[in-house]
matplotlib code that plots the C-alpha trace (Angstrom):
import matplotlib.pyplot as plt

x = [-51.3, -54.0, -57.2, -57.9, -60.8, -58.5, -55.9, -58.6, -59.2, -55.6, -55.7, -58.7, -57.2, -55.9, -58.8, -61.4, -59.6, -59.2, -56.9, -54.2, -51.5, -48.1, -47.0, -43.3, -41.0, -38.8, -35.7, -35.6, -32.6, -31.1, -33.2, -36.3, -39.8, -43.2, -44.0, -41.0, -42.2, -45.7, -44.5, -42.2, -44.8, -48.1, -47.1, -48.4, -47.2, -50.7, -51.4, -53.8, -51.1, -48.3, -50.7, -51.7, -48.0, -47.8, -51.0, -49.8, -46.5, -47.4, -46.1, -42.6, -42.7, -44.3, -46.6, -44.9, -45.1, -42.4, -39.8, -38.9, -35.3, -32.8, -32.8, -36.5, -38.1, -41.5, -44.2, -46.0, -49.7, -51.2, -53.9, -57.4, -58.9, -60.7, -64.5]
y = [-94.9, -97.3, -96.0, -96.6, -98.9, -101.0, -101.4, -102.6, -105.5, -106.7, -108.6, -110.6, -111.8, -115.1, -115.8, -115.5, -117.6, -114.9, -115.4, -112.9, -111.8, -111.2, -107.6, -108.3, -110.7, -109.2, -110.6, -109.1, -107.0, -106.3, -103.8, -104.1, -104.5, -105.3, -101.6, -100.7, -103.1, -101.8, -98.3, -99.3, -101.3, -99.6, -96.1, -96.5, -98.2, -98.6, -101.7, -103.1, -102.9, -104.6, -107.2, -108.1, -108.9, -110.8, -112.9, -113.6, -114.8, -116.4, -119.8, -118.2, -115.7, -117.8, -116.7, -113.3, -110.6, -108.7, -111.4, -111.2, -112.1, -111.1, -113.4, -114.3, -114.4, -112.7, -112.3, -108.9, -109.3, -107.0, -104.7, -105.6, -103.6, -100.5, -100.7]
z = [-58.0, -56.8, -55.4, -51.7, -52.6, -54.7, -51.9, -49.6, -52.0, -52.0, -48.7, -49.9, -53.2, -51.9, -49.6, -52.2, -54.7, -57.3, -60.3, -59.4, -61.7, -60.4, -60.9, -60.0, -58.3, -55.6, -53.9, -50.4, -49.5, -46.1, -44.2, -46.3, -44.8, -46.3, -45.9, -48.1, -50.8, -50.7, -51.1, -54.0, -55.9, -54.9, -53.9, -50.4, -47.2, -45.9, -43.8, -46.4, -49.1, -47.2, -45.8, -49.4, -50.1, -46.9, -47.5, -51.1, -49.8, -46.5, -47.4, -47.9, -45.1, -42.3, -39.5, -38.8, -41.4, -39.5, -40.2, -43.8, -44.5, -47.1, -50.1, -49.8, -53.2, -53.0, -55.6, -55.7, -56.6, -59.2, -58.1, -59.1, -61.9, -60.7, -60.5]

ax = plt.figure().add_subplot(projection="3d")
ax.plot(x, y, z, "-o")
ax.set_aspect("equal")
plt.show()
């Protein structure tokens, strides 16, 4: 499970131009939310975690993180290494 300090870094990964590895690729199913995906892949549904997935996939999702649709192919970024 990620440390809280690592989760806080997730949302900044794209904005700072870091080379980010993809932890998984996920095809959205009916009823799933970004919080569900954060819980599945990071063990937490904290805003910082689902926002990291959103920011990493903003080109696919669009301007509203609450509007993911079934069939969307999202990439789940890997957590940065602990400090």
